Each structure stands twice: as C-alpha cells, then as structure tokens.
mmCIF file as gemmi writes it, N, C-alpha and C atoms, coordinates in Angstrom:
data_model
loop_
_atom_site.group_PDB
_atom_site.id
_atom_site.type_symbol
_atom_site.label_atom_id
_atom_site.label_alt_id
_atom_site.label_comp_id
_atom_site.label_asym_id
_atom_site.label_entity_id
_atom_site.label_seq_id
_atom_site.pdbx_PDB_ins_code
_atom_site.Cartn_x
_atom_site.Cartn_y
_atom_site.Cartn_z
_atom_site.occupancy
_atom_site.B_iso_or_equiv
_atom_site.pdbx_formal_charge
_atom_site.auth_seq_id
_atom_site.auth_asym_id
_atom_site.pdbx_PDB_model_num
ATOM 1 N N . MET Axp A 1 ? -1.041 -9.305 -10.721 1 0 ? 1 A 1
ATOM 2 C CA . MET Axp A 1 ? 0.756 -8.933 -9.966 1 0 ? 1 A 1
ATOM 3 C C . MET Axp A 1 ? 0.745 -9.941 -9.521 1 0 ? 1 A 1
ATOM 4 N N . ILE Axp A 2 ? 2.358 -10.163 -9.499 1 0 ? 2 A 1
ATOM 5 C CA . ILE Axp A 2 ? 2.73 -11.211 -8.552 1 0 ? 2 A 1
ATOM 6 C C . ILE Axp A 2 ? 2.893 -10.295 -6.719 1 0 ? 2 A 1
ATOM 7 N N . THR Axp A 3 ? 2.815 -11.301 -6.559 1 0 ? 3 A 1
ATOM 8 C CA . THR Axp A 3 ? 2.766 -10.885 -5.203 1 0 ? 3 A 1
ATOM 9 C C . THR Axp A 3 ? 3.936 -11.458 -4.392 1 0 ? 3 A 1
ATOM 10 N N . GLU Axp A 4 ? 4.784 -10.853 -3.499 1 0 ? 4 A 1
ATOM 11 C CA . GLU Axp A 4 ? 5.774 -11.502 -2.88 1 0 ? 4 A 1
ATOM 12 C C . GLU Axp A 4 ? 6.439 -10.765 -1.167 1 0 ? 4 A 1
ATOM 13 N N . GLU Axp A 5 ? 6.121 -11.861 -0.507 1 0 ? 5 A 1
ATOM 14 C CA . GLU Axp A 5 ? 6.619 -11.567 0.934 1 0 ? 5 A 1
ATOM 15 C C . GLU Axp A 5 ? 8.315 -11.157 1.657 1 0 ? 5 A 1
ATOM 16 N N . VAL Axp A 6 ? 8.407 -10.313 1.883 1 0 ? 6 A 1
ATOM 17 C CA . VAL Axp A 6 ? 9.929 -10.29 2.102 1 0 ? 6 A 1
ATOM 18 C C . VAL Axp A 6 ? 10.21 -9.302 3.095 1 0 ? 6 A 1
ATOM 19 N N . CYS Axp A 7 ? 11.359 -9.897 4.221 1 0 ? 7 A 1
ATOM 20 C CA . CYS Axp A 7 ? 11.396 -9.193 5.7 1 0 ? 7 A 1
ATOM 21 C C . CYS Axp A 7 ? 13.503 -9.781 5.846 1 0 ? 7 A 1
ATOM 22 N N . PHE Axp A 8 ? 13.774 -8.79 6.87 1 0 ? 8 A 1
ATOM 23 C CA . PHE Axp A 8 ? 14.982 -9 7.451 1 0 ? 8 A 1
ATOM 24 C C . PHE Axp A 8 ? 15.027 -9.932 8.002 1 0 ? 8 A 1
ATOM 25 N N . TRP Axp A 9 ? 16.291 -10.542 7.934 1 0 ? 9 A 1
ATOM 26 C CA . TRP Axp A 9 ? 16.465 -12.547 8.302 1 0 ? 9 A 1
ATOM 27 C C . TRP Axp A 9 ? 17.371 -12.276 9.559 1 0 ? 9 A 1
ATOM 28 N N . ARG Axp A 10 ? 17.62 -13.222 10.616 1 0 ? 10 A 1
ATOM 29 C CA . ARG Axp A 10 ? 18.642 -13.976 11.541 1 0 ? 10 A 1
ATOM 30 C C . ARG Axp A 10 ? 19.577 -14.445 10.747 1 0 ? 10 A 1
ATOM 31 N N . ILE Axp A 11 ? 20.414 -14.48 10.496 1 0 ? 11 A 1
ATOM 32 C CA . ILE Axp A 11 ? 21.251 -15.388 10.215 1 0 ? 11 A 1
ATOM 33 C C . ILE Axp A 11 ? 22.618 -15.99 10.79 1 0 ? 11 A 1
ATOM 34 N N . GLN Axp A 12 ? 22.997 -17.285 10.86 1 0 ? 12 A 1
ATOM 35 C CA . GLN Axp A 12 ? 24.417 -17.228 11.321 1 0 ? 12 A 1
ATOM 36 C C . GLN Axp A 12 ? 25.732 -16.963 10.271 1 0 ? 12 A 1
ATOM 37 N N . TRP Axp A 13 ? 26.586 -16.902 10.389 1 0 ? 13 A 1
ATOM 38 C CA . TRP Axp A 13 ? 27.757 -16.112 9.577 1 0 ? 13 A 1
ATOM 39 C C . TRP Axp A 13 ? 28.658 -16.446 10.263 1 0 ? 13 A 1
ATOM 40 N N . ALA Axp A 14 ? 29.854 -17.021 9.837 1 0 ? 14 A 1
ATOM 41 C CA . ALA Axp A 14 ? 30.809 -17.165 10.386 1 0 ? 14 A 1
ATOM 42 C C . ALA Axp A 14 ? 30.81 -17.398 11.667 1 0 ? 14 A 1
ATOM 43 N N . GLY Axp A 15 ? 30.009 -18.281 12.005 1 0 ? 15 A 1
ATOM 44 C CA . GLY Axp A 15 ? 29.707 -18.301 13.361 1 0 ? 15 A 1
ATOM 45 C C . GLY Axp A 15 ? 29.392 -17.738 14.536 1 0 ? 15 A 1
ATOM 46 N N . THR Axp A 16 ? 28.951 -16.578 14.25 1 0 ? 16 A 1
ATOM 47 C CA . THR Axp A 16 ? 28.149 -15.588 14.798 1 0 ? 16 A 1
ATOM 48 C C . THR Axp A 16 ? 26.762 -15.215 14.322 1 0 ? 16 A 1
ATOM 49 N N . TRP Axp A 17 ? 25.748 -14.796 15.01 1 0 ? 17 A 1
ATOM 50 C CA . TRP Axp A 17 ? 24.557 -14.334 14.546 1 0 ? 17 A 1
ATOM 51 C C . TRP Axp A 17 ? 24.734 -12.738 14.158 1 0 ? 17 A 1
ATOM 52 N N . MET Axp A 18 ? 23.654 -12.461 12.728 1 0 ? 18 A 1
ATOM 53 C CA . MET Axp A 18 ? 23.894 -11.427 12.738 1 0 ? 18 A 1
ATOM 54 C C . MET Axp A 18 ? 22.926 -11.062 11.616 1 0 ? 18 A 1
ATOM 55 N N . LEU Axp A 19 ? 22.041 -10.14 11.661 1 0 ? 19 A 1
ATOM 56 C CA . LEU Axp A 19 ? 20.751 -9.606 10.444 1 0 ? 19 A 1
ATOM 57 C C . LEU Axp A 19 ? 21.437 -9.235 8.791 1 0 ? 19 A 1
ATOM 58 N N . THR Axp A 20 ? 20.597 -9.766 7.865 1 0 ? 20 A 1
ATOM 59 C CA . THR Axp A 20 ? 20.466 -9.45 6.913 1 0 ? 20 A 1
ATOM 60 C C . THR Axp A 20 ? 20.443 -8.106 6.343 1 0 ? 20 A 1
ATOM 61 N N . ARG Axp A 21 ? 21.365 -7.634 5.614 1 0 ? 21 A 1
ATOM 62 C CA . ARG Axp A 21 ? 21.295 -5.961 5.074 1 0 ? 21 A 1
ATOM 63 C C . ARG Axp A 21 ? 20.183 -5.306 4.486 1 0 ? 21 A 1
ATOM 64 N N . THR Axp A 22 ? 19.523 -6.371 3.317 1 0 ? 22 A 1
ATOM 65 C CA . THR Axp A 22 ? 18.496 -6.21 2.7 1 0 ? 22 A 1
ATOM 66 C C . THR Axp A 22 ? 17.284 -7.253 3.055 1 0 ? 22 A 1
ATOM 67 N N . ARG Axp A 23 ? 15.8 -6.76 2.851 1 0 ? 23 A 1
ATOM 68 C CA . ARG Axp A 23 ? 14.537 -7.731 3.468 1 0 ? 23 A 1
ATOM 69 C C . ARG Axp A 23 ? 14.744 -8.898 1.852 1 0 ? 23 A 1
ATOM 70 N N . ALA Axp A 24 ? 14.478 -9.937 2.418 1 0 ? 24 A 1
ATOM 71 C CA . ALA Axp A 24 ? 14.605 -11.282 1.262 1 0 ? 24 A 1
ATOM 72 C C . ALA Axp A 24 ? 13.426 -11.995 1.287 1 0 ? 24 A 1
ATOM 73 N N . SER Axp A 25 ? 13.283 -12.96 0.498 1 0 ? 25 A 1
ATOM 74 C CA . SER Axp A 25 ? 12.008 -13.36 0.41 1 0 ? 25 A 1
ATOM 75 C C . SER Axp A 25 ? 12.197 -15.171 1.504 1 0 ? 25 A 1
ATOM 76 N N . GLU Axp A 26 ? 11.48 -15.695 2.116 1 0 ? 26 A 1
ATOM 77 C CA . GLU Axp A 26 ? 11.696 -17.187 2.658 1 0 ? 26 A 1
ATOM 78 C C . GLU Axp A 26 ? 12.269 -17.934 1.252 1 0 ? 26 A 1
ATOM 79 N N . LYS Axp A 27 ? 11.917 -18.106 0.271 1 0 ? 27 A 1
ATOM 80 C CA . LYS Axp A 27 ? 12.538 -19.178 -0.469 1 0 ? 27 A 1
ATOM 81 C C . LYS Axp A 27 ? 13.665 -18.738 -1.077 1 0 ? 27 A 1
ATOM 82 N N . SER Axp A 28 ? 14.696 -17.477 -0.973 1 0 ? 28 A 1
ATOM 83 C CA . SER Axp A 28 ? 15.621 -16.788 -1.755 1 0 ? 28 A 1
ATOM 84 C C . SER Axp A 28 ? 16.271 -17.249 -0.254 1 0 ? 28 A 1
ATOM 85 N N . ILE Axp A 29 ? 16.358 -16.931 0.874 1 0 ? 29 A 1
ATOM 86 C CA . ILE Axp A 29 ? 17.076 -16.988 2.07 1 0 ? 29 A 1
ATOM 87 C C . ILE Axp A 29 ? 17.395 -18.474 2.39 1 0 ? 29 A 1
ATOM 88 N N . ARG Axp A 30 ? 16.101 -19.357 1.982 1 0 ? 30 A 1
ATOM 89 C CA . ARG Axp A 30 ? 16.494 -20.85 2.276 1 0 ? 30 A 1
ATOM 90 C C . ARG Axp A 30 ? 17.689 -21.323 2.053 1 0 ? 30 A 1
ATOM 91 N N . LEU Axp A 31 ? 17.895 -21.206 0.619 1 0 ? 31 A 1
ATOM 92 C CA . LEU Axp A 31 ? 18.689 -21.46 -0.162 1 0 ? 31 A 1
ATOM 93 C C . LEU Axp A 31 ? 20.423 -21.633 0.199 1 0 ? 31 A 1
ATOM 94 N N . GLU Axp A 32 ? 20.487 -20.229 0.933 1 0 ? 32 A 1
ATOM 95 C CA . GLU Axp A 32 ? 21.946 -20.227 1.33 1 0 ? 32 A 1
ATOM 96 C C . GLU Axp A 32 ? 21.903 -20.651 3.274 1 0 ? 32 A 1
ATOM 97 N N . HIS Axp A 33 ? 21.056 -20.083 3.639 1 0 ? 33 A 1
ATOM 98 C CA . HIS Axp A 33 ? 20.688 -19.97 5.223 1 0 ? 33 A 1
ATOM 99 C C . HIS Axp A 33 ? 19.269 -21.01 5.673 1 0 ? 33 A 1
ATOM 100 N N . PRO Axp A 34 ? 19.639 -22.131 5.849 1 0 ? 34 A 1
ATOM 101 C CA . PRO Axp A 34 ? 18.457 -23.194 5.915 1 0 ? 34 A 1
ATOM 102 C C . PRO Axp A 34 ? 18.022 -22.856 7.367 1 0 ? 34 A 1
ATOM 103 N N . GLU Axp A 35 ? 18.95 -22.257 8.498 1 0 ? 35 A 1
ATOM 104 C CA . GLU Axp A 35 ? 18.943 -22.358 9.8 1 0 ? 35 A 1
ATOM 105 C C . GLU Axp A 35 ? 18.195 -20.588 9.947 1 0 ? 35 A 1
ATOM 106 N N . ALA Axp A 36 ? 17.917 -19.751 8.917 1 0 ? 36 A 1
ATOM 107 C CA . ALA Axp A 36 ? 17.754 -18.076 9.058 1 0 ? 36 A 1
ATOM 108 C C . ALA Axp A 36 ? 15.954 -17.971 9.99 1 0 ? 36 A 1
ATOM 109 N N . ILE Axp A 37 ? 16.176 -17.326 11.094 1 0 ? 37 A 1
ATOM 110 C CA . ILE Axp A 37 ? 15.06 -16.661 11.939 1 0 ? 37 A 1
ATOM 111 C C . ILE Axp A 37 ? 14.439 -15.752 11.137 1 0 ? 37 A 1
ATOM 112 N N . ARG Axp A 38 ? 13.165 -15.521 11.032 1 0 ? 38 A 1
ATOM 113 C CA . ARG Axp A 38 ? 12.781 -14.363 10.311 1 0 ? 38 A 1
ATOM 114 C C . ARG Axp A 38 ? 12.376 -13.118 11.467 1 0 ? 38 A 1
ATOM 115 N N . ILE Axp A 39 ? 12.413 -12.056 11.031 1 0 ? 39 A 1
ATOM 116 C CA . ILE Axp A 39 ? 12.529 -10.972 12.037 1 0 ? 39 A 1
ATOM 117 C C . ILE Axp A 39 ? 11.011 -10.402 11.568 1 0 ? 39 A 1
ATOM 118 N N . ASP Axp A 40 ? 9.928 -10.898 12.555 1 0 ? 40 A 1
ATOM 119 C CA . ASP Axp A 40 ? 8.161 -10.687 12.35 1 0 ? 40 A 1
ATOM 120 C C . ASP Axp A 40 ? 8.288 -8.927 11.916 1 0 ? 40 A 1
ATOM 121 N N . ASP Axp A 41 ? 8.711 -8.201 13.009 1 0 ? 41 A 1
ATOM 122 C CA . ASP Axp A 41 ? 8.312 -6.721 12.311 1 0 ? 41 A 1
ATOM 123 C C . ASP Axp A 41 ? 9.042 -6.189 11.168 1 0 ? 41 A 1
ATOM 124 N N . SER Axp A 42 ? 9.742 -6.701 10.249 1 0 ? 42 A 1
ATOM 125 C CA . SER Axp A 42 ? 10.048 -6.122 9.031 1 0 ? 42 A 1
ATOM 126 C C . SER Axp A 42 ? 9.341 -6.86 8.252 1 0 ? 42 A 1
ATOM 127 N N . LYS Axp A 43 ? 8.387 -7.108 8.063 1 0 ? 43 A 1
ATOM 128 C CA . LYS Axp A 43 ? 7.565 -7.512 6.808 1 0 ? 43 A 1
ATOM 129 C C . LYS Axp A 43 ? 7.072 -6.825 6.022 1 0 ? 43 A 1
ATOM 130 N N . GLN Axp A 44 ? 7.296 -7.045 4.472 1 0 ? 44 A 1
ATOM 131 C CA . GLN Axp A 44 ? 6.655 -5.834 3.416 1 0 ? 44 A 1
ATOM 132 C C . GLN Axp A 44 ? 6.388 -6.876 2.408 1 0 ? 44 A 1
ATOM 133 N N . LEU Axp A 45 ? 5.484 -6.188 1.885 1 0 ? 45 A 1
ATOM 134 C CA . LEU Axp A 45 ? 4.686 -7.323 0.649 1 0 ? 45 A 1
ATOM 135 C C . LEU Axp A 45 ? 5.613 -6.245 -0.753 1 0 ? 45 A 1
ATOM 136 N N . MET Axp A 46 ? 5.905 -7.256 -1.217 1 0 ? 46 A 1
ATOM 137 C CA . MET Axp A 46 ? 6.291 -6.455 -2.906 1 0 ? 46 A 1
ATOM 138 C C . MET Axp A 46 ? 5.452 -7.045 -3.731 1 0 ? 46 A 1
ATOM 139 N N . LEU Axp A 47 ? 4.922 -6.169 -4.875 1 0 ? 47 A 1
ATOM 140 C CA . LEU Axp A 47 ? 3.674 -6.254 -5.686 1 0 ? 47 A 1
ATOM 141 C C . LEU Axp A 47 ? 4.473 -5.614 -6.887 1 0 ? 47 A 1
ATOM 142 N N . THR Axp A 48 ? 4.527 -6.752 -7.963 1 0 ? 48 A 1
ATOM 143 C CA . THR Axp A 48 ? 4.939 -6.651 -9.253 1 0 ? 48 A 1
ATOM 144 C C . THR Axp A 48 ? 4.172 -6.644 -10.4 1 0 ? 48 A 1
ATOM 145 N N . PRO Axp A 49 ? 4.019 -5.719 -10.84 1 0 ? 49 A 1
ATOM 146 C CA . PRO Axp A 49 ? 2.432 -5.58 -12.06 1 0 ? 49 A 1
ATOM 147 C C . PRO Axp A 49 ? 3.562 -6.479 -13.315 1 0 ? 49 A 1
ATOM 148 N N . GLU Axp A 50 ? 2.031 -7.12 -14.008 1 0 ? 50 A 1
ATOM 149 C CA . GLU Axp A 50 ? 2.306 -7.955 -14.868 1 0 ? 50 A 1
ATOM 150 C C . GLU Axp A 50 ? 1.934 -7.13 -16.174 1 0 ? 50 A 1
ATOM 151 N N . THR Axp A 51 ? 0.782 -6.713 -16.279 1 0 ? 51 A 1
ATOM 152 C CA . THR Axp A 51 ? -0.153 -5.987 -17.121 1 0 ? 51 A 1
ATOM 153 C C . THR Axp A 51 ? 0.399 -4.444 -17.142 1 0 ? 51 A 1
ATOM 154 N N . PRO Axp A 52 ? 0.379 -3.6 -18.525 1 0 ? 52 A 1
ATOM 155 C CA . PRO Axp A 52 ? 0.366 -2.308 -18.724 1 0 ? 52 A 1
ATOM 156 C C . PRO Axp A 52 ? -0.764 -1.629 -17.722 1 0 ? 52 A 1
ATOM 157 N N . GLN Axp A 53 ? -2.287 -2.248 -17.638 1 0 ? 53 A 1
ATOM 158 C CA . GLN Axp A 53 ? -2.864 -1.875 -16.795 1 0 ? 53 A 1
ATOM 159 C C . GLN Axp A 53 ? -2.309 -1.918 -15.225 1 0 ? 53 A 1
ATOM 160 N N . GLU Axp A 54 ? -2.09 -2.931 -15.062 1 0 ? 54 A 1
ATOM 161 C CA . GLU Axp A 54 ? -1.441 -3.006 -13.649 1 0 ? 54 A 1
ATOM 162 C C . GLU Axp A 54 ? -0.527 -1.953 -13.182 1 0 ? 54 A 1
ATOM 163 N N . ARG Axp A 55 ? 0.153 -1.918 -14.088 1 0 ? 55 A 1
ATOM 164 C CA . ARG Axp A 55 ? 1.165 -0.689 -13.872 1 0 ? 55 A 1
ATOM 165 C C . ARG Axp A 55 ? 0.738 1.031 -13.797 1 0 ? 55 A 1
ATOM 166 N N . VAL Axp A 56 ? -0.285 0.758 -14.35 1 0 ? 56 A 1
ATOM 167 C CA . VAL Axp A 56 ? -0.82 2.189 -14.321 1 0 ? 56 A 1
ATOM 168 C C . VAL Axp A 56 ? -1.369 2.493 -12.897 1 0 ? 56 A 1
ATOM 169 N N . GLN Axp A 57 ? -2.147 1.437 -12.412 1 0 ? 57 A 1
ATOM 170 C CA . GLN Axp A 57 ? -2.876 1.196 -11.464 1 0 ? 57 A 1
ATOM 171 C C . GLN Axp A 57 ? -1.634 1.156 -10.125 1 0 ? 57 A 1
ATOM 172 N N . ALA Axp A 58 ? -0.308 0.667 -10.384 1 0 ? 58 A 1
ATOM 173 C CA . ALA Axp A 58 ? 0.28 0.835 -9.613 1 0 ? 58 A 1
ATOM 174 C C . ALA Axp A 58 ? 1.222 2.331 -8.97 1 0 ? 58 A 1
ATOM 175 N N . ALA Axp A 59 ? 1.256 2.552 -10.328 1 0 ? 59 A 1
ATOM 176 C CA . ALA Axp A 59 ? 1.606 4.164 -9.978 1 0 ? 59 A 1
ATOM 177 C C . ALA Axp A 59 ? 0.885 5.164 -9.583 1 0 ? 59 A 1
ATOM 178 N N . ALA Axp A 60 ? -0.078 5.04 -9.828 1 0 ? 60 A 1
ATOM 179 C CA . ALA Axp A 60 ? -1.154 6.071 -8.8 1 0 ? 60 A 1
ATOM 180 C C . ALA Axp A 60 ? -1.182 4.931 -7.937 1 0 ? 60 A 1
ATOM 181 N N . ARG Axp A 61 ? -1.164 4.246 -7.085 1 0 ? 61 A 1
ATOM 182 C CA . ARG Axp A 61 ? -0.918 3.835 -5.787 1 0 ? 61 A 1
ATOM 183 C C . ARG Axp A 61 ? 0.312 3.95 -4.969 1 0 ? 61 A 1
ATOM 184 N N . THR Axp A 62 ? 1.284 4.417 -5.406 1 0 ? 62 A 1
ATOM 185 C CA . THR Axp A 62 ? 2.789 4.655 -4.82 1 0 ? 62 A 1
ATOM 186 C C . THR Axp A 62 ? 2.477 5.884 -4.252 1 0 ? 62 A 1
ATOM 187 N N . ARG Axp A 63 ? 1.99 6.814 -4.313 1 0 ? 63 A 1
ATOM 188 C CA . ARG Axp A 63 ? 1.792 8.337 -4.07 1 0 ? 63 A 1
ATOM 189 C C . ARG Axp A 63 ? 0.842 7.966 -2.592 1 0 ? 63 A 1
ATOM 190 N N . ASN Axp A 64 ? 0.296 7.658 -2.571 1 0 ? 64 A 1
ATOM 191 C CA . ASN Axp A 64 ? -0.866 7.434 -1.257 1 0 ? 64 A 1
ATOM 192 C C . ASN Axp A 64 ? -0.676 5.767 -0.907 1 0 ? 64 A 1
ATOM 193 N N . GLY Axp A 65 ? 0.332 4.994 -0.992 1 0 ? 65 A 1
ATOM 194 C CA . GLY Axp A 65 ? 0.094 3.8 -0.78 1 0 ? 65 A 1
ATOM 195 C C . GLY Axp A 65 ? 0.584 3.817 0.674 1 0 ? 65 A 1
ATOM 196 N N . SER Axp A 66 ? 0.582 2.442 1.288 1 0 ? 66 A 1
ATOM 197 C CA . SER Axp A 66 ? 1.407 1.652 2.613 1 0 ? 66 A 1
ATOM 198 C C . SER Axp A 66 ? 2.445 1.922 2.682 1 0 ? 66 A 1
ATOM 199 N N . PRO Axp A 67 ? 3.092 1.92 3.519 1 0 ? 67 A 1
ATOM 200 C CA . PRO Axp A 67 ? 4.421 1.591 4.034 1 0 ? 67 A 1
ATOM 201 C C . PRO Axp A 67 ? 4.837 0.225 3.901 1 0 ? 67 A 1
ATOM 202 N N . ASP Axp A 68 ? 3.954 -0.568 4.217 1 0 ? 68 A 1
ATOM 203 C CA . ASP Axp A 68 ? 4.393 -2.476 4.036 1 0 ? 68 A 1
ATOM 204 C C . ASP Axp A 68 ? 4.08 -2.765 3.108 1 0 ? 68 A 1
ATOM 205 N N . VAL Axp A 69 ? 3.619 -2.223 1.493 1 0 ? 69 A 1
ATOM 206 C CA . VAL Axp A 69 ? 3.46 -2.605 0.474 1 0 ? 69 A 1
ATOM 207 C C . VAL Axp A 69 ? 4.49 -1.676 -0.445 1 0 ? 69 A 1
ATOM 208 N N . ILE Axp A 70 ? 5.38 -2.522 -1.438 1 0 ? 70 A 1
ATOM 209 C CA . ILE Axp A 70 ? 6.217 -1.987 -2.171 1 0 ? 70 A 1
ATOM 210 C C . ILE Axp A 70 ? 6.188 -2.407 -3.836 1 0 ? 70 A 1
ATOM 211 N N . TYR Axp A 71 ? 5.599 -1.048 -4.399 1 0 ? 71 A 1
ATOM 212 C CA . TYR Axp A 71 ? 5.679 -1.782 -6.45 1 0 ? 71 A 1
ATOM 213 C C . TYR Axp A 71 ? 6.871 -1.617 -6.689 1 0 ? 71 A 1
ATOM 214 N N . ARG Axp A 72 ? 6.739 -2.998 -7.211 1 0 ? 72 A 1
ATOM 215 C CA . ARG Axp A 72 ? 8.165 -2.919 -7.662 1 0 ? 72 A 1
ATOM 216 C C . ARG Axp A 72 ? 7.798 -2.569 -9.627 1 0 ? 72 A 1
ATOM 217 N N . MET Axp A 73 ? 8.175 -1.604 -10.043 1 0 ? 73 A 1
ATOM 218 C CA . MET Axp A 73 ? 7.871 -1.01 -11.208 1 0 ? 73 A 1
ATOM 219 C C . MET Axp A 73 ? 8.623 -1.456 -12.692 1 0 ? 73 A 1
C-alpha cells in the first residue's frame, strides 16, 4: 500500500494567516507555501491499495477502521 500522511496547515495568504480547507501532505504544501505550519492534531494516514488483494483487505477494514486512517479506494 502507498502510505501518505496528511494534515491541515496554517498558511500565509494575502498577508494574513489562515488554515487550509483540506488536508495536504507536507510534500504538496511546501511547493506553494514553504512557510506553512503543520496543525499536529489534524494528522491522518492515507493508505492507497496497489493490488487487488490489498483492495479487498482495505474494503473490510473501512467498516471497523480507525478515524485516523483513511483508505483511498
């Protein structure tokens, strides 16, 4: 599975500090906002299945999964 950690960020936009509307990975947010500050309490783990067997396992886990782990199907 491809694992990616995502969270909300505090960014400076138009001279003011604001929160991002969606969660983003550090790699993607740093491209546009190198000054971004991570909001630690909003961290989630995104798992993307690569094989058919992993997709079946992910589908079973989404029913009883943790709120901190999201499976991207």
